[in-house]
C-alpha positions in Angstrom: 314.8 84.1 174.2 311.4 82.5 173.6 308.8 85.0 172.4 305.2 83.6 172.5 302.8 83.8 169.7 300.0 86.2 170.5 296.7 84.5 171.5 294.4 83.8 168.6 297.1 84.1 165.9 297.2 81.3 163.4 300.5 81.1 161.5 298.7 79.3 158.6 296.6 82.4 158.0 299.7 84.6 158.2 301.6 82.5 155.6 298.7 82.6 153.2 298.8 86.4 153.5 302.6 86.5 153.1 302.5 84.4 149.9 299.7 86.4 148.4 301.2 89.8 148.8 304.7 88.6 147.9 303.3 87.2 144.6 301.6 90.6 143.9 304.8 92.6 144.6 306.8 90.1 142.5 304.4 90.7 139.6 304.9 94.4 139.9 308.7 94.4 139.8 308.8 92.0 136.8 306.0 93.5 134.8 307.2 97.1 135.3 310.9 96.6 135.2 312.3 98.8 132.4 313.7 96.5 129.7 316.9 98.4 129.3 317.6 98.8 133.0 320.9 97.0 133.0 322.3 99.3 130.3 321.1 102.7 131.6 323.2 105.7 130.6 324.9 106.0 133.9 325.4 103.8 137.0 323.6 106.4 139.2 320.5 106.5 136.9 320.2 102.8 136.9 320.5 102.7 140.7 317.9 105.3 140.9 315.4 103.2 138.9 316.1 100.2 141.1 315.5 102.4 144.2 312.2 103.6 142.7 311.1 100.0 142.0 312.2 99.0 145.6 310.0 101.7 147.0 307.1 100.9 144.7 307.2 97.3 145.7 307.4 98.1 149.4 304.5 100.6 149.1 302.4 97.9 147.5 303.2 95.5 150.4 302.5 98.2 153.0 299.1 99.0 151.4 298.0 95.4 150.9 299.0 94.3 154.4 297.2 97.3 155.8 294.1 96.1 154.0 294.4 92.4 155.0 295.9 92.8 158.5 295.1 96.4 159.7 296.2 95.7 163.3 299.7 94.5 162.5 302.9 96.5 162.4 305.1 96.9 159.4 308.9 97.3 158.9 310.8 97.2 155.6 314.0 98.1 153.9 312.7 101.3 152.3 310.8 104.3 153.6 307.5 103.7 155.4 306.4 101.7 158.3 303.8 101.6 161.1 303.3 100.3 164.6 300.7 97.7 165.3 298.6 96.5 168.2 298.3 92.7 167.4 301.8 91.6 168.4 302.6 90.8 164.8 305.0 92.9 162.7 305.5 92.3 159.0 309.2 92.5 158.0 309.7 92.8 154.3 312.4 93.1 151.6 310.7 94.4 148.5 313.5 93.3 146.2 316.1 91.0 147.7 319.0 90.8 145.2 318.8 94.3 143.7 322.0 94.0 141.8 320.7 90.8 140.1 317.5 92.8 139.4 319.5 95.6 137.9 321.3 93.3 135.5 318.3 91.1 134.7 319.8 88.0 136.4 316.8 85.9 137.5 317.9 85.4 141.1 316.0 88.0 143.1 313.0 87.8 145.4 310.3 89.4 147.4 310.6 88.4 151.1 307.7 88.8 153.5 307.7 87.5 157.1 305.4 87.9 160.0 307.4 88.2 163.2 306.8 88.5 167.0 308.9 90.7 169.2 310.9 93.7 168.2 312.7 93.3 164.8 314.8 96.4 165.5 316.6 94.6 168.4 318.9 91.7 167.8 317.7 88.6 169.6 314.4 90.1 170.5 312.3 88.7 167.7 311.6 85.6 165.7 309.6 84.8 162.5 306.5 82.8 162.7 305.3 82.8 159.1 307.0 83.7 155.9 307.2 83.6 152.1 310.1 84.1 149.7 308.9 84.4 146.1 311.2 84.5 143.0 308.9 86.2 140.5 311.0 85.2 137.4 311.2 81.4 138.1 307.9 81.3 139.9 309.4 79.6 142.9 307.5 80.1 146.2 309.1 79.1 149.4 306.8 79.2 152.5 307.0 78.2 156.1 305.2 78.4 159.4 306.6 78.0 162.9 306.3 74.4 163.8 304.5 73.6 160.5 307.4 72.9 158.2 308.7 74.5 155.0 307.6 74.0 151.4 308.5 74.9 147.8 306.1 75.3 145.0 306.6 76.5 141.4 303.8 78.9 140.4 300.5 77.0 141.1 302.0 73.5 141.1 302.0 71.1 144.0 304.2 72.1 146.9 306.8 69.8 148.3 308.1 69.6 151.8 311.7 70.7 152.2 314.5 69.0 154.2 318.1 70.1 154.5 321.0 68.0 153.5 323.7 67.3 156.1 327.1 66.4 155.0 330.7 66.8 156.1 332.2 70.3 155.5 334.7 69.2 153.0 331.9 67.9 150.7 329.6 70.9 151.3 328.6 73.4 148.7 328.6 76.7 150.6 326.8 79.9 149.8 327.7 83.4 151.0 327.3 87.0 150.0 329.2 90.3 150.1 328.2 93.8 151.4 328.2 97.1 149.5 330.9 98.8 151.6 334.4 98.3 150.2 336.0 97.7 153.6 333.4 95.1 154.5 333.9 93.3 151.2 337.7 93.3 151.8 337.1 91.6 155.2 334.6 89.2 153.6 337.1 88.3 150.9 339.8 87.5 153.4 337.4 85.3 155.4 336.3 83.5 152.1 340.0 82.9 151.2 340.5 81.1 154.5 337.3 79.0 154.2 337.5 78.1 150.5 340.1 75.2 150.9 337.8 73.6 153.6 334.6 73.2 151.5 333.7 71.6 148.2 333.1 74.9 146.6 331.5 78.4 147.1 328.4 79.9 145.4 327.6 83.6 145.6 324.0 83.9 144.2 323.2 87.4 145.2 320.1 87.1 147.3 320.3 86.2 151.0 316.6 85.3 151.2 317.0 82.8 148.3 320.3 81.5 149.7 318.6 80.6 153.0 315.8 78.9 150.9 318.5 77.0 148.9 319.8 75.6 152.2 316.2 74.5 152.9 315.8 72.7 149.6 319.3 71.1 149.5 320.7 73.0 146.6 323.2 74.6 149.0 324.5 72.5 151.9 325.4 75.5 154.1 325.4 79.3 154.1 327.0 82.1 155.9 327.1 85.9 155.6 328.0 88.9 157.6 325.8 92.1 157.4 322.3 90.7 157.1 319.4 92.9 158.2 316.1 91.6 159.6 314.4 92.1 156.2 317.2 90.1 154.5 316.8 87.1 156.7 313.4 87.0 158.3 311.4 84.8 155.9 314.4 82.8 154.7 315.5 82.1 158.3 312.1 80.4 159.0 312.1 78.5 155.8 315.6 77.1 156.5 314.9 76.4 160.2 311.6 74.6 159.4 313.4 72.4 156.9 315.8 71.3 159.7 318.6 73.8 159.5 320.3 75.4 162.4 320.2 79.2 161.8 322.4 81.1 164.3 325.2 83.6 164.7 328.8 82.6 165.1 328.2 81.9 168.8 325.1 79.8 168.4 322.6 82.5 169.3 320.1 84.3 167.1 321.3 85.2 163.6 322.4 88.9 163.5 324.2 91.3 161.3 327.5 90.2 162.8 327.1 86.7 161.3 324.4 84.4 160.0 325.1 80.6 159.6 322.6 78.1 158.2 322.9 74.4 157.6 322.1 70.9 158.7 323.2 70.3 162.3 326.5 68.6 161.6 327.7 70.8 158.7 326.5 73.9 160.6 328.7 72.9 163.6 331.7 72.3 161.4 331.3 75.5 159.5 330.9 77.5 162.7 334.1 76.0 164.1 336.1 76.8 161.0 334.6 80.2 160.6 335.5 81.0 164.2 339.1 80.1 163.5 339.2 82.1 160.2 337.5 85.2 161.7 339.9 85.1 164.7 342.8 85.1 162.2 341.4 87.8 160.0 340.2 89.9 162.9 336.7 90.7 163.9 337.0 94.5 163.6 336.0 95.8 160.2 334.1 99.0 161.1 337.1 101.2 161.7 
């Protein structure tokens, strides 16, 4: 499905807004993260603090985008959203990689994307501008539809990104796991079937950053089941604008059923092998 960009919308303006608010939210979650968060008295209390920080980050994004782009819609992982009249909806993940955030592992990000279409319906939307910001390392990944993808570190010079494309047996492959135990069991079985067919596996803990790692070549290919629009929106565009194919297992739009990203050759090879492995393990996991 091709969804046109609304008349008068400039993706270059949108990406500047995305990067600006993502940096602001990133500053919040780093500066106000409790220093002892990873050793809170109980697991539930630590999780509650992360939930509070997730919501605070999203509230900041909601407020700032309303100030900068009052006619646009907003959809995020946490509570709060709004309809818009411009044809643009901001899809955000206020902390992508919350377990890493909980433990103080510097691999989490704020993901902000401007999309057209309906992000609540699979295949009915696409990102047109986006930013993924790791507030600890200072990395900023940005992309616009048709305008390429870039990586900058803090305020340094941005470099244009281009995916690698290698054979599957030499590919470093990223993936992730869901929170639900039954889903993780299925994902583990799929991983066991795939592992002998690739160079190695990395599980970094942030889907948005994983997609950006495909874009900058530090991962050759990536797959994951269970991604929501806010997990993938900005990273999808960054990877695609760096030359990656980003699809589901059948070559359509990426969905929560499966998201694959990589250079054209390795993407095709991974899709073929994953299709075999998934058929063997079984597609049904939501029993």
